[in-house]
All heavy atoms as a GROMACS GRO file, in nm:
protein
  629
    1MET      N    1   0.796   0.917   2.224
    1MET     CA    2   0.781   0.805   2.311
    1MET      C    3   0.699   0.699   2.239
    1MET      O    4   0.596   0.729   2.180
    1MET     CB    5   0.708   0.854   2.438
    1MET     CG    6   0.669   0.743   2.531
    1MET     SD    7   0.508   0.771   2.612
    1MET     CE    8   0.405   0.674   2.508
    2GLU      N    9   0.750   0.579   2.242
    2GLU     CA   10   0.674   0.463   2.193
    2GLU      C   11   0.680   0.355   2.298
    2GLU      O   12   0.787   0.330   2.351
    2GLU     CB   13   0.728   0.415   2.060
    2GLU     CG   14   0.647   0.299   2.006
    2GLU     CD   15   0.684   0.261   1.863
    2GLU    OE1   16   0.672   0.347   1.775
    2GLU    OE2   17   0.728   0.147   1.844
    3MET      N   18   0.568   0.294   2.324
    3MET     CA   19   0.562   0.193   2.426
    3MET      C   20   0.479   0.074   2.376
    3MET      O   21   0.372   0.092   2.318
    3MET     CB   22   0.500   0.252   2.553
    3MET     CG   23   0.536   0.182   2.677
    3MET     SD   24   0.483   0.289   2.817
    3MET     CE   25   0.503   0.171   2.946
    4ASN      N   26   0.530  -0.046   2.397
    4ASN     CA   27   0.460  -0.170   2.364
    4ASN      C   28   0.417  -0.236   2.493
    4ASN      O   29   0.497  -0.246   2.588
    4ASN     CB   30   0.547  -0.265   2.286
    4ASN     CG   31   0.584  -0.209   2.151
    4ASN    OD1   32   0.502  -0.157   2.080
    4ASN    ND2   33   0.710  -0.222   2.115
    5ILE      N   34   0.294  -0.287   2.496
    5ILE     CA   35   0.241  -0.356   2.613
    5ILE      C   36   0.183  -0.488   2.570
    5ILE      O   37   0.096  -0.491   2.482
    5ILE     CB   38   0.134  -0.271   2.686
    5ILE    CG1   39   0.189  -0.132   2.726
    5ILE    CG2   40   0.084  -0.343   2.810
    5ILE    CD1   41   0.084  -0.047   2.789
    6GLU      N   42   0.228  -0.595   2.632
    6GLU     CA   43   0.178  -0.728   2.599
    6GLU      C   44   0.042  -0.748   2.665
    6GLU      O   45   0.026  -0.732   2.786
    6GLU     CB   46   0.275  -0.834   2.652
    6GLU     CG   47   0.412  -0.826   2.591
    6GLU     CD   48   0.418  -0.864   2.444
    6GLU    OE1   49   0.334  -0.947   2.401
    6GLU    OE2   50   0.504  -0.811   2.373
    7SER      N   51  -0.056  -0.784   2.582
    7SER     CA   52  -0.190  -0.803   2.634
    7SER      C   53  -0.218  -0.951   2.665
    7SER      O   54  -0.147  -1.039   2.620
    7SER     CB   55  -0.293  -0.749   2.537
    7SER     OG   56  -0.312  -0.840   2.430
    8THR      N   57  -0.328  -0.971   2.736
    8THR     CA   58  -0.375  -1.108   2.761
    8THR      C   59  -0.475  -1.148   2.655
    8THR      O   60  -0.521  -1.262   2.655
    8THR     CB   61  -0.440  -1.116   2.899
    8THR    OG1   62  -0.548  -1.023   2.905
    8THR    CG2   63  -0.341  -1.090   3.010
    9ILE      N   64  -0.509  -1.055   2.566
    9ILE     CA   65  -0.614  -1.077   2.467
    9ILE      C   66  -0.556  -1.119   2.330
    9ILE      O   67  -0.615  -1.195   2.258
    9ILE     CB   68  -0.699  -0.950   2.455
    9ILE    CG1   69  -0.769  -0.924   2.587
    9ILE    CG2   70  -0.800  -0.963   2.340
    9ILE    CD1   71  -0.837  -0.790   2.596
   10SER      N   72  -0.438  -1.066   2.296
   10SER     CA   73  -0.380  -1.089   2.165
   10SER      C   74  -0.231  -1.122   2.177
   10SER      O   75  -0.165  -1.083   2.274
   10SER     CB   76  -0.396  -0.960   2.082
   10SER     OG   77  -0.325  -0.970   1.962
   11HIS      N   78  -0.182  -1.192   2.075
   11HIS     CA   79  -0.038  -1.222   2.074
   11HIS      C   80   0.042  -1.103   2.023
   11HIS      O   81   0.163  -1.096   2.042
   11HIS     CB   82  -0.010  -1.344   1.982
   11HIS     CG   83  -0.071  -1.469   2.035
   11HIS    ND1   84  -0.032  -1.528   2.153
   11HIS    CD2   85  -0.171  -1.548   1.987
   11HIS    CE1   86  -0.104  -1.634   2.176
   11HIS    NE2   87  -0.189  -1.652   2.076
   12VAL      N   88  -0.026  -1.007   1.961
   12VAL     CA   89   0.039  -0.888   1.911
   12VAL      C   90   0.030  -0.782   2.022
   12VAL      O   91  -0.078  -0.757   2.075
   12VAL     CB   92  -0.032  -0.836   1.784
   12VAL    CG1   93   0.031  -0.709   1.734
   12VAL    CG2   94  -0.032  -0.944   1.677
   13PRO      N   95   0.145  -0.722   2.058
   13PRO     CA   96   0.140  -0.620   2.164
   13PRO      C   97   0.063  -0.495   2.120
   13PRO      O   98   0.057  -0.461   2.002
   13PRO     CB   99   0.286  -0.589   2.190
   13PRO     CG  100   0.356  -0.626   2.064
   13PRO     CD  101   0.277  -0.737   2.003
   14CYS      N  102   0.008  -0.427   2.217
   14CYS     CA  103  -0.053  -0.297   2.193
   14CYS      C  104   0.061  -0.197   2.189
   14CYS      O  105   0.154  -0.204   2.269
   14CYS     CB  106  -0.148  -0.259   2.306
   14CYS     SG  107  -0.292  -0.368   2.313
   15THR      N  108   0.056  -0.105   2.095
   15THR     CA  109   0.162  -0.006   2.078
   15THR      C  110   0.103   0.133   2.089
   15THR      O  111   0.000   0.160   2.027
   15THR     CB  112   0.230  -0.021   1.941
   15THR    OG1  113   0.278  -0.153   1.928
   15THR    CG2  114   0.344   0.076   1.926
   16VAL      N  115   0.169   0.218   2.166
   16VAL     CA  116   0.124   0.356   2.179
   16VAL      C  117   0.243   0.448   2.142
   16VAL      O  118   0.353   0.430   2.190
   16VAL     CB  119   0.077   0.387   2.324
   16VAL    CG1  120   0.038   0.533   2.339
   16VAL    CG2  121  -0.038   0.297   2.361
   17THR      N  122   0.213   0.544   2.054
   17THR     CA  123   0.315   0.639   2.012
   17THR      C  124   0.267   0.780   2.044
   17THR      O  125   0.156   0.818   2.002
   17THR     CB  126   0.343   0.627   1.861
   17THR    OG1  127   0.380   0.492   1.832
   17THR    CG2  128   0.457   0.720   1.819
   18VAL      N  129   0.351   0.857   2.113
   18VAL     CA  130   0.318   0.996   2.145
   18VAL      C  131   0.442   1.078   2.114
   18VAL      O  132   0.547   1.063   2.178
   18VAL     CB  133   0.281   1.012   2.294
   18VAL    CG1  134   0.257   1.159   2.329
   18VAL    CG2  135   0.158   0.930   2.329
   19GLU      N  136   0.428   1.166   2.014
   19GLU     CA  137   0.536   1.255   1.974
   19GLU      C  138   0.477   1.396   1.952
   19GLU      O  139   0.442   1.432   1.839
   19GLU     CB  140   0.604   1.205   1.845
   19GLU     CG  141   0.678   1.075   1.865
   19GLU     CD  142   0.752   1.031   1.741
   19GLU    OE1  143   0.783   1.115   1.655
   19GLU    OE2  144   0.779   0.910   1.731
   20PRO      N  145   0.461   1.471   2.061
   20PRO     CA  146   0.398   1.603   2.051
   20PRO      C  147   0.461   1.697   1.949
   20PRO      O  148   0.392   1.768   1.881
   20PRO     CB  149   0.410   1.658   2.193
   20PRO     CG  150   0.427   1.541   2.280
   20PRO     CD  151   0.500   1.440   2.197
   21ARG      N  152   0.592   1.695   1.936
   21ARG     CA  153   0.659   1.787   1.842
   21ARG      C  154   0.620   1.759   1.698
   21ARG      O  155   0.623   1.847   1.613
   21ARG     CB  156   0.809   1.782   1.860
   21ARG     CG  157   0.851   1.843   1.992
   21ARG     CD  158   1.002   1.849   2.008
   21ARG     NE  159   1.033   1.903   2.139
   21ARG     CZ  160   1.101   1.839   2.232
   21ARG    NH1  161   1.149   1.718   2.209
   21ARG    NH2  162   1.124   1.896   2.347
   22LYS      N  163   0.590   1.632   1.668
   22LYS     CA  164   0.550   1.593   1.533
   22LYS      C  165   0.397   1.577   1.521
   22LYS      O  166   0.347   1.537   1.418
   22LYS     CB  167   0.617   1.461   1.495
   22LYS     CG  168   0.768   1.471   1.483
   22LYS     CD  169   0.827   1.339   1.442
   22LYS     CE  170   0.979   1.348   1.438
   22LYS     NZ  171   1.036   1.218   1.399
   23GLU      N  172   0.329   1.605   1.632
   23GLU     CA  173   0.183   1.593   1.640
   23GLU      C  174   0.134   1.450   1.606
   23GLU      O  175   0.038   1.433   1.534
   23GLU     CB  176   0.114   1.700   1.555
   23GLU     CG  177   0.144   1.838   1.601
   23GLU     CD  178   0.072   1.945   1.522
   23GLU    OE1  179  -0.014   1.913   1.439
   23GLU    OE2  180   0.100   2.063   1.548
   24ILE      N  181   0.206   1.352   1.661
   24ILE     CA  182   0.168   1.212   1.642
   24ILE      C  183   0.114   1.156   1.773
   24ILE      O  184   0.183   1.158   1.874
   24ILE     CB  185   0.288   1.128   1.596
   24ILE    CG1  186   0.337   1.178   1.460
   24ILE    CG2  187   0.253   0.980   1.590
   24ILE    CD1  188   0.469   1.115   1.412
   25TYR      N  189  -0.008   1.110   1.770
   25TYR     CA  190  -0.077   1.050   1.885
   25TYR      C  191  -0.153   0.931   1.831
   25TYR      O  192  -0.261   0.948   1.776
   25TYR     CB  193  -0.172   1.150   1.951
   25TYR     CG  194  -0.106   1.282   1.988
   25TYR    CD1  195  -0.111   1.389   1.903
   25TYR    CD2  196  -0.037   1.295   2.107
   25TYR    CE1  197  -0.047   1.511   1.935
   25TYR    CE2  198   0.025   1.414   2.141
   25TYR     CZ  199   0.020   1.522   2.053
   25TYR     OH  200   0.083   1.640   2.085
   26GLU      N  201  -0.096   0.814   1.845
   26GLU     CA  202  -0.162   0.696   1.785
   26GLU      C  203  -0.138   0.572   1.868
   26GLU      O  204  -0.048   0.567   1.948
   26GLU     CB  205  -0.118   0.678   1.640
   26GLU     CG  206   0.030   0.662   1.622
   26GLU     CD  207   0.076   0.666   1.477
   26GLU    OE1  208   0.003   0.723   1.392
   26GLU    OE2  209   0.183   0.612   1.448
   27LEU      N  210  -0.222   0.473   1.839
   27LEU     CA  211  -0.207   0.344   1.906
   27LEU      C  212  -0.252   0.234   1.816
   27LEU      O  213  -0.326   0.252   1.719
   27LEU     CB  214  -0.282   0.341   2.042
   27LEU     CG  215  -0.433   0.361   2.043
   27LEU    CD1  216  -0.508   0.235   2.006
   27LEU    CD2  217  -0.479   0.407   2.177
   28GLN      N  218  -0.203   0.115   1.847
   28GLN     CA  219  -0.251  -0.009   1.787
   28GLN      C  220  -0.307  -0.092   1.900
   28GLN      O  221  -0.238  -0.118   1.998
   28GLN     CB  222  -0.137  -0.084   1.718
   28GLN     CG  223  -0.179  -0.214   1.660
   28GLN     CD  224  -0.067  -0.284   1.586
   28GLN    OE1  225  -0.006  -0.227   1.500
   28GLN    NE2  226  -0.038  -0.408   1.627
   29THR      N  227  -0.431  -0.134   1.888
   29THR     CA  228  -0.497  -0.202   1.999
   29THR      C  229  -0.500  -0.354   1.981
   29THR      O  230  -0.437  -0.407   1.891
   29THR     CB  231  -0.638  -0.141   2.020
   29THR    OG1  232  -0.693  -0.190   2.140
   29THR    CG2  233  -0.729  -0.168   1.903
   30PHE      N  234  -0.572  -0.421   2.069
   30PHE     CA  235  -0.573  -0.568   2.074
   30PHE      C  236  -0.606  -0.635   1.941
   30PHE      O  237  -0.549  -0.736   1.908
   30PHE     CB  238  -0.677  -0.616   2.177
   30PHE     CG  239  -0.663  -0.554   2.311
   30PHE    CD1  240  -0.760  -0.475   2.365
   30PHE    CD2  241  -0.548  -0.580   2.388
   30PHE    CE1  242  -0.747  -0.417   2.491
   30PHE    CE2  243  -0.534  -0.524   2.513
   30PHE     CZ  244  -0.632  -0.441   2.566
   31ASP      N  245  -0.698  -0.576   1.865
   31ASP     CA  246  -0.737  -0.636   1.739
   31ASP      C  247  -0.648  -0.592   1.621
   31ASP      O  248  -0.681  -0.615   1.507
   31ASP     CB  249  -0.885  -0.606   1.708
   31ASP     CG  250  -0.912  -0.458   1.690
   31ASP    OD1  251  -0.819  -0.378   1.694
   31ASP    OD2  252  -1.031  -0.423   1.671
   32THR      N  253  -0.538  -0.530   1.652
   32THR     CA  254  -0.436  -0.478   1.561
   32THR      C  255  -0.483  -0.360   1.479
   32THR      O  256  -0.413  -0.316   1.388
   32THR     CB  257  -0.376  -0.587   1.468
   32THR    OG1  258  -0.473  -0.631   1.375
   32THR    CG2  259  -0.318  -0.702   1.548
   33SER      N  260  -0.601  -0.305   1.506
   33SER     CA  261  -0.644  -0.184   1.437
   33SER      C  262  -0.563  -0.066   1.493
   33SER      O  263  -0.521  -0.067   1.608
   33SER     CB  264  -0.792  -0.160   1.453
   33SER     OG  265  -0.825  -0.135   1.588
   34LYS      N  266  -0.543   0.032   1.407
   34LYS     CA  267  -0.468   0.152   1.448
   34LYS      C  268  -0.566   0.267   1.462
   34LYS      O  269  -0.663   0.276   1.387
   34LYS     CB  270  -0.360   0.182   1.346
   34LYS     CG  271  -0.253   0.076   1.344
   34LYS     CD  272  -0.140   0.114   1.254
   34LYS     CE  273  -0.034   0.004   1.258
   34LYS     NZ  274   0.084   0.038   1.180
   35ARG      N  275  -0.538   0.352   1.556
   35ARG     CA  276  -0.621   0.470   1.578
   35ARG      C  277  -0.528   0.590   1.594
   35ARG      O  278  -0.424   0.581   1.658
   35ARG     CB  279  -0.705   0.454   1.705
   35ARG     CG  280  -0.796   0.336   1.702
   35ARG     CD  281  -0.875   0.326   1.833
   35ARG     NE  282  -0.944   0.200   1.847
   35ARG     CZ  283  -1.058   0.168   1.791
   35ARG    NH1  284  -1.118   0.254   1.713
   35ARG    NH2  285  -1.115   0.051   1.810
   36SER      N  286  -0.569   0.702   1.537
   36SER     CA  287  -0.495   0.827   1.550
   36SER      C  288  -0.583   0.929   1.620
   36SER      O  289  -0.707   0.927   1.607
   36SER     CB  290  -0.457   0.880   1.412
   36SER     OG  291  -0.368   0.792   1.347
   37PHE      N  292  -0.519   1.016   1.694
   37PHE     CA  293  -0.590   1.116   1.771
   37PHE      C  294  -0.533   1.254   1.743
   37PHE      O  295  -0.416   1.267   1.706
   37PHE     CB  296  -0.578   1.084   1.921
   37PHE     CG  297  -0.634   0.949   1.955
   37PHE    CD1  298  -0.554   0.836   1.948
   37PHE    CD2  299  -0.765   0.934   1.993
   37PHE    CE1  300  -0.601   0.710   1.975
   37PHE    CE2  301  -0.817   0.806   2.020
   37PHE     CZ  302  -0.734   0.694   2.014
   38ALA      N  303  -0.615   1.358   1.762
   38ALA     CA  304  -0.573   1.494   1.736
   38ALA      C  305  -0.471   1.546   1.838
   38ALA      O  306  -0.389   1.633   1.808
   38ALA     CB  307  -0.694   1.586   1.733
   39ASN      N  308  -0.478   1.488   1.960
   39ASN     CA  309  -0.386   1.534   2.065
   39ASN      C  310  -0.372   1.424   2.171
   39ASN      O  311  -0.445   1.325   2.170
   39ASN     CB  312  -0.434   1.666   2.126
   39ASN     CG  313  -0.572   1.656   2.182
   39ASN    OD1  314  -0.600   1.573   2.268
   39ASN    ND2  315  -0.663   1.742   2.134
   40GLY      N  316  -0.280   1.447   2.261
   40GLY     CA  317  -0.256   1.351   2.369
   40GLY      C  318  -0.370   1.335   2.466
   40GLY      O  319  -0.391   1.227   2.522
   41HIS      N  320  -0.449   1.440   2.486
   41HIS     CA  321  -0.562   1.430   2.577
   41HIS      C  322  -0.669   1.334   2.524
   41HIS      O  323  -0.726   1.257   2.600
   41HIS     CB  324  -0.620   1.569   2.603
   41HIS     CG  325  -0.524   1.662   2.668
   41HIS    ND1  326  -0.484   1.651   2.797
   41HIS    CD2  327  -0.456   1.768   2.616
   41HIS    CE1  328  -0.395   1.745   2.826
   41HIS    NE2  329  -0.379   1.818   2.718
   42GLU      N  330  -0.692   1.340   2.392
   42GLU     CA  331  -0.788   1.249   2.330
   42GLU      C  332  -0.739   1.105   2.340
   42GLU      O  333  -0.815   1.013   2.369
   42GLU     CB  334  -0.813   1.284   2.184
   42GLU     CG  335  -0.896   1.408   2.165
   42GLU     CD  336  -0.919   1.438   2.017
   42GLU    OE1  337  -0.892   1.352   1.933
   42GLU    OE2  338  -0.967   1.548   1.989
   43LEU      N  339  -0.611   1.084   2.314
   43LEU     CA  340  -0.551   0.951   2.322
   43LEU      C  341  -0.564   0.896   2.463
   43LEU      O  342  -0.608   0.782   2.484
   43LEU     CB  343  -0.404   0.956   2.282
   43LEU     CG  344  -0.323   0.829   2.306
   43LEU    CD1  345  -0.344   0.733   2.191
   43LEU    CD2  346  -0.176   0.864   2.315
   44LEU      N  347  -0.526   0.976   2.560
   44LEU     CA  348  -0.534   0.935   2.700
   44LEU      C  349  -0.677   0.903   2.744
   44LEU      O  350  -0.700   0.801   2.809
   44LEU     CB  351  -0.474   1.043   2.789
   44LEU     CG  352  -0.435   1.012   2.930
   44LEU    CD1  353  -0.338   0.894   2.936
   44LEU    CD2  354  -0.373   1.132   2.997
   45ALA      N  355  -0.771   0.984   2.701
   45ALA     CA  356  -0.911   0.959   2.734
   45ALA      C  357  -0.958   0.827   2.673
   45ALA      O  358  -1.030   0.750   2.739
   45ALA     CB  359  -1.000   1.076   2.686
   46TRP      N  360  -0.918   0.801   2.548
   46TRP     CA  361  -0.957   0.675   2.483
   46TRP      C  362  -0.902   0.555   2.558
   46TRP      O  363  -0.974   0.456   2.580
   46TRP     CB  364  -0.911   0.673   2.338
   46TRP     CG  365  -0.966   0.557   2.262
   46TRP    CD1  366  -1.077   0.558   2.184
   46TRP    CD2  367  -0.913   0.424   2.258
   46TRP    NE1  368  -1.096   0.430   2.132
   46TRP    CE2  369  -0.997   0.347   2.178
   46TRP    CE3  370  -0.804   0.361   2.315
   46TRP    CZ2  371  -0.975   0.212   2.152
   46TRP    CZ3  372  -0.781   0.228   2.292
   46TRP    CH2  373  -0.866   0.153   2.210
   47ILE      N  374  -0.776   0.563   2.596
   47ILE     CA  375  -0.713   0.452   2.670
   47ILE      C  376  -0.785   0.428   2.801
   47ILE      O  377  -0.818   0.312   2.836
   47ILE     CB  378  -0.563   0.480   2.694
   47ILE    CG1  379  -0.486   0.472   2.561
   47ILE    CG2  380  -0.504   0.383   2.797
   47ILE    CD1  381  -0.341   0.517   2.568
   48LYS      N  382  -0.813   0.532   2.875
   48LYS     CA  383  -0.881   0.516   3.004
   48LYS      C  384  -1.022   0.461   2.988
   48LYS      O  385  -1.072   0.389   3.076
   48LYS     CB  386  -0.884   0.651   3.078
   48LYS     CG  387  -0.747   0.692   3.130
   48LYS     CD  388  -0.754   0.826   3.201
   48LYS     CE  389  -0.621   0.863   3.257
   48LYS     NZ  390  -0.628   0.995   3.329
   49ARG      N  391  -1.088   0.492   2.876
   49ARG     CA  392  -1.224   0.445   2.850
   49ARG      C  393  -1.228   0.300   2.802
   49ARG      O  394  -1.323   0.229   2.825
   49ARG     CB  395  -1.288   0.534   2.744
   49ARG     CG  396  -1.418   0.596   2.778
   49ARG     CD  397  -1.485   0.678   2.666
   49ARG     NE  398  -1.420   0.684   2.537
   49ARG     CZ  399  -1.344   0.787   2.494
   49ARG    NH1  400  -1.324   0.892   2.570
   49ARG    NH2  401  -1.294   0.784   2.371
   50ASN      N  402  -1.124   0.258   2.731
   50ASN     CA  403  -1.128   0.131   2.659
   50ASN      C  404  -1.035   0.021   2.707
   50ASN      O  405  -1.052  -0.094   2.674
   50ASN     CB  406  -1.103   0.155   2.510
   50ASN     CG  407  -1.212   0.233   2.444
   50ASN    OD1  408  -1.316   0.180   2.414
   50ASN    ND2  409  -1.191   0.362   2.429
   51TRP      N  410  -0.935   0.058   2.782
   51TRP     CA  411  -0.838  -0.039   2.833
   51TRP      C  412  -0.842  -0.044   2.986
   51TRP      O  413  -0.868   0.057   3.050
   51TRP     CB  414  -0.698  -0.006   2.790
   51TRP     CG  415  -0.668  -0.028   2.645
   51TRP    CD1  416  -0.751  -0.084   2.552
   51TRP    CD2  417  -0.548   0.006   2.576
   51TRP    NE1  418  -0.689  -0.088   2.428
   51TRP    CE2  419  -0.562  -0.031   2.441
   51TRP    CE3  420  -0.429   0.064   2.613
   51TRP    CZ2  421  -0.465  -0.012   2.344
   51TRP    CZ3  422  -0.329   0.085   2.520
   51TRP    CH2  423  -0.349   0.046   2.386
   52GLU      N  424  -0.812  -0.162   3.041
   52GLU     CA  425  -0.803  -0.177   3.186
   52GLU      C  426  -0.675  -0.252   3.217
   52GLU      O  427  -0.628  -0.334   3.136
   52GLU     CB  428  -0.921  -0.257   3.238
   52GLU     CG  429  -1.053  -0.187   3.216
   52GLU     CD  430  -1.169  -0.268   3.271
   52GLU    OE1  431  -1.150  -0.351   3.362
   52GLU    OE2  432  -1.280  -0.250   3.218
   53PRO      N  433  -0.615  -0.228   3.333
   53PRO     CA  434  -0.489  -0.293   3.369
   53PRO      C  435  -0.494  -0.447   3.358
   53PRO      O  436  -0.396  -0.508   3.316
   53PRO     CB  437  -0.466  -0.250   3.515
   53PRO     CG  438  -0.540  -0.122   3.528
   53PRO     CD  439  -0.659  -0.132   3.436
   54VAL      N  440  -0.608  -0.508   3.388
   54VAL     CA  441  -0.619  -0.655   3.386
   54VAL      C  442  -0.610  -0.714   3.246
   54VAL      O  443  -0.596  -0.834   3.230
   54VAL     CB  444  -0.747  -0.704   3.458
   54VAL    CG1  445  -0.743  -0.668   3.604
   54VAL    CG2  446  -0.871  -0.651   3.389
   55GLN      N  447  -0.618  -0.627   3.145
   55GLN     CA  448  -0.609  -0.676   3.006
   55GLN      C  449  -0.465  -0.696   2.960
   55GLN      O  450  -0.444  -0.738   2.849
   55GLN     CB  451  -0.680  -0.576   2.912
   55GLN     CG  452  -0.829  -0.568   2.935
   55GLN     CD  453  -0.893  -0.459   2.853
   55GLN    OE1  454  -0.847  -0.344   2.856
   55GLN    NE2  455  -0.996  -0.494   2.780
   56PHE      N  456  -0.370  -0.668   3.048
   56PHE     CA  457  -0.231  -0.677   3.013
   56PHE      C  458  -0.159  -0.780   3.098
   56PHE      O  459  -0.193  -0.801   3.215
   56PHE     CB  460  -0.164  -0.540   3.026
   56PHE     CG  461  -0.229  -0.439   2.934
   56PHE    CD1  462  -0.326  -0.350   2.979
   56PHE    CD2  463  -0.196  -0.436   2.799
   56PHE    CE1  464  -0.389  -0.262   2.894
   56PHE    CE2  465  -0.258  -0.346   2.712
   56PHE     CZ  466  -0.354  -0.260   2.759
   57GLN      N  467  -0.057  -0.841   3.040
   57GLN     CA  468   0.018  -0.946   3.112
   57GLN      C  469   0.082  -0.890   3.237
   57GLN      O  470   0.092  -0.960   3.338
   57GLN     CB  471   0.124  -1.007   3.018
   57GLN     CG  472   0.061  -1.090   2.908
   57GLN     CD  473   0.163  -1.151   2.816
   57GLN    OE1  474   0.281  -1.157   2.846
   57GLN    NE2  475   0.118  -1.199   2.700
   58ASN      N  476   0.125  -0.766   3.230
   58ASN     CA  477   0.180  -0.700   3.348
   58ASN      C  478   0.096  -0.575   3.373
   58ASN      O  479   0.120  -0.471   3.313
   58ASN     CB  480   0.328  -0.662   3.326
   58ASN     CG  481   0.392  -0.599   3.444
   58ASN    OD1  482   0.324  -0.565   3.544
   58ASN    ND2  483   0.520  -0.578   3.438
   59PRO      N  484  -0.004  -0.582   3.459
   59PRO     CA  485  -0.098  -0.472   3.481
   59PRO      C  486  -0.034  -0.340   3.519
   59PRO      O  487  -0.086  -0.234   3.490
   59PRO     CB  488  -0.189  -0.524   3.592
   59PRO     CG  489  -0.186  -0.671   3.578
   59PRO     CD  490  -0.045  -0.701   3.534
   60THR      N  491   0.082  -0.345   3.582
   60THR     CA  492   0.149  -0.218   3.622
   60THR      C  493   0.199  -0.141   3.498
   60THR      O  494   0.217  -0.021   3.505
   60THR     CB  495   0.265  -0.243   3.718
   60THR    OG1  496   0.362  -0.327   3.655
   60THR    CG2  497   0.218  -0.304   3.849
   61GLU      N  498   0.216  -0.212   3.386
   61GLU     CA  499   0.258  -0.143   3.265
   61GLU      C  500   0.149  -0.047   3.215
   61GLU      O  501   0.180   0.054   3.151
   61GLU     CB  502   0.294  -0.242   3.154
   61GLU     CG  503   0.428  -0.310   3.179
   61GLU     CD  504   0.467  -0.401   3.066
   61GLU    OE1  505   0.382  -0.434   2.980
   61GLU    OE2  506   0.584  -0.442   3.064
   62TYR      N  507   0.024  -0.077   3.243
   62TYR     CA  508  -0.084   0.014   3.209
   62TYR      C  509  -0.065   0.148   3.282
   62TYR      O  510  -0.072   0.254   3.219
   62TYR     CB  511  -0.220  -0.049   3.246
   62TYR     CG  512  -0.337   0.045   3.229
   62TYR    CD1  513  -0.403   0.055   3.109
   62TYR    CD2  514  -0.383   0.122   3.337
   62TYR    CE1  515  -0.512   0.140   3.094
   62TYR    CE2  516  -0.491   0.207   3.322
   62TYR     CZ  517  -0.554   0.216   3.200
   62TYR     OH  518  -0.662   0.300   3.188
   63GLN      N  519  -0.039   0.141   3.412
   63GLN     CA  520  -0.017   0.264   3.487
   63GLN      C  521   0.111   0.334   3.439
   63GLN      O  522   0.115   0.459   3.433
   63GLN     CB  523  -0.005   0.234   3.637
   63GLN     CG  524  -0.134   0.184   3.698
   63GLN     CD  525  -0.250   0.279   3.683
   63GLN    OE1  526  -0.234   0.399   3.679
   63GLN    NE2  527  -0.370   0.225   3.669
   64ASP      N  528   0.214   0.258   3.406
   64ASP     CA  529   0.337   0.318   3.351
   64ASP      C  530   0.309   0.390   3.220
   64ASP      O  531   0.364   0.499   3.193
   64ASP     CB  532   0.444   0.209   3.328
   64ASP     CG  533   0.493   0.145   3.454
   64ASP    OD1  534   0.471   0.203   3.565
   64ASP    OD2  535   0.553   0.035   3.448
   65LEU      N  536   0.221   0.332   3.138
   65LEU     CA  537   0.183   0.395   3.011
   65LEU      C  538   0.113   0.527   3.036
   65LEU      O  539   0.145   0.628   2.973
   65LEU     CB  540   0.095   0.299   2.931
   65LEU     CG  541   0.034   0.357   2.802
   65LEU    CD1  542   0.144   0.389   2.701
   65LEU    CD2  543  -0.069   0.263   2.745
   66ILE      N  544   0.016   0.528   3.125
   66ILE     CA  545  -0.059   0.651   3.158
   66ILE      C  546   0.038   0.758   3.205
   66ILE      O  547   0.032   0.875   3.160
   66ILE     CB  548  -0.167   0.624   3.267
   66ILE    CG1  549  -0.269   0.521   3.216
   66ILE    CG2  550  -0.233   0.754   3.311
   66ILE    CD1  551  -0.351   0.563   3.096
   67HIS      N  552   0.129   0.720   3.292
   67HIS     CA  553   0.227   0.814   3.344
   67HIS      C  554   0.318   0.865   3.231
   67HIS      O  555   0.348   0.986   3.224
   67HIS     CB  556   0.310   0.749   3.455
   67HIS     CG  557   0.415   0.838   3.513
   67HIS    ND1  558   0.384   0.946   3.593
   67HIS    CD2  559   0.550   0.835   3.500
   67HIS    CE1  560   0.498   1.006   3.626
   67HIS    NE2  561   0.597   0.941   3.570
   68ALA      N  562   0.365   0.779   3.146
   68ALA     CA  563   0.454   0.817   3.038
   68ALA      C  564   0.387   0.913   2.942
   68ALA      O  565   0.449   1.011   2.897
   68ALA     CB  566   0.506   0.694   2.963
   69ILE      N  567   0.262   0.888   2.908
   69ILE     CA  568   0.189   0.980   2.818
   69ILE      C  569   0.174   1.116   2.884
   69ILE      O  570   0.197   1.219   2.821
   69ILE     CB  571   0.050   0.919   2.782
   69ILE    CG1  572   0.067   0.795   2.698
   69ILE    CG2  573  -0.034   1.025   2.710
   69ILE    CD1  574  -0.060   0.716   2.679
   70THR      N  575   0.134   1.118   3.009
   70THR     CA  576   0.117   1.244   3.082
   70THR      C  577   0.248   1.322   3.087
   70THR      O  578   0.249   1.443   3.063
   70THR     CB  579   0.063   1.215   3.224
   70THR    OG1  580  -0.058   1.141   3.216
   70THR    CG2  581   0.037   1.344   3.302
   71THR      N  582   0.354   1.253   3.117
   71THR     CA  583   0.486   1.318   3.122
   71THR      C  584   0.528   1.374   2.987
   71THR      O  585   0.576   1.486   2.976
   71THR     CB  586   0.592   1.218   3.174
   71THR    OG1  587   0.555   1.173   3.304
   71THR    CG2  588   0.729   1.280   3.179
   72GLU      N  589   0.506   1.296   2.884
   72GLU     CA  590   0.542   1.338   2.748
   72GLU      C  591   0.466   1.466   2.707
   72GLU      O  592   0.521   1.555   2.646
   72GLU     CB  593   0.514   1.226   2.649
   72GLU     CG  594   0.568   1.249   2.511
   72GLU     CD  595   0.721   1.243   2.504
   72GLU    OE1  596   0.784   1.170   2.584
   72GLU    OE2  597   0.776   1.307   2.412
   73MET      N  598   0.340   1.472   2.746
   73MET     CA  599   0.258   1.588   2.709
   73MET      C  600   0.303   1.711   2.788
   73MET      O  601   0.298   1.821   2.733
   73MET     CB  602   0.109   1.558   2.733
   73MET     CG  603   0.055   1.457   2.634
   73MET     SD  604  -0.123   1.428   2.640
   73MET     CE  605  -0.166   1.441   2.808
   74LYS      N  606   0.346   1.693   2.910
   74LYS     CA  607   0.394   1.806   2.990
   74LYS      C  608   0.525   1.862   2.937
   74LYS      O  609   0.552   1.982   2.950
   74LYS     CB  610   0.412   1.764   3.136
   74LYS     CG  611   0.285   1.745   3.212
   74LYS     CD  612   0.310   1.705   3.354
   74LYS     CE  613   0.182   1.678   3.428
   74LYS     NZ  614   0.208   1.625   3.564
   75GLN      N  615   0.605   1.778   2.876
   75GLN     CA  616   0.737   1.820   2.826
   75GLN      C  617   0.728   1.893   2.691
   75GLN      O  618   0.826   1.952   2.649
   75GLN     CB  619   0.831   1.701   2.817
   75GLN     CG  620   0.866   1.644   2.950
   75GLN     CD  621   0.952   1.518   2.936
   75GLN    OE1  622   0.979   1.470   2.830
   75GLN    NE2  623   0.999   1.468   3.051
   76SER      N  624   0.616   1.883   2.626
   76SER     CA  625   0.605   1.945   2.494
   76SER      C  626   0.578   2.092   2.501
   76SER      O  627   0.539   2.145   2.597
   76SER     CB  628   0.498   1.875   2.411
   76SER     OG  629   0.369   1.892   2.470
   0.00000   0.00000   0.00000
């Protein structure tokens, strides 16, 4: 699963990649830095700690992202 979310902070979208079978859990944030995580739970915790729905052009996409990550982790 890869998801791009347009932010209100940067012209570059935030990108989140979750591929449990390949053990890939990473994101690119507002400042275009990339972060990798050991598992989906760490990635999800980081997102919840550091991002808020109001930081995105479409705030409901934040909730969609949380749901998509959770679903992807359950399917692995």
